[in-house]
C-alpha angles and dihedrals in degrees: 000000000000129000113210137133087222134053114276132232114197111199118197104206140169135189092233093050111107093191090051090056090048090054091048095045102038114015101035092046094056110111094227091050091047090052094049094045091051084076090062139071101236120214125181123200108200107208095168096127096045091221124172088264091051091051092047091050092049090048091050090055095038093243120153093195143313140337098049123141118198123189132205127186120237090270092057097255117145112247100211095181091062097053111126125196119185131000120329124181116236097264094051092042091054092046089056100045098042095056 
């Protein structure tokens, strides 16, 4: 699915998504989050226009809508316990992804 020497975070995002902007402006700017995410290959799926391709991609990953963050380990295995839907402040975000 993905080829990376690091774990992967796939971020479903849209311009009209308020919670996506909160993640970008508050959570992803936190120094501890930046440090932790530096260990990941970060991918962003922009589903702003809700096209047929956007819908197919969300269906493939079982995502209802943004924001949804899906994590894979470095071997490409889905890490279900790290899946995040909606806004999470930095502390809660880190608690989830460092399990």
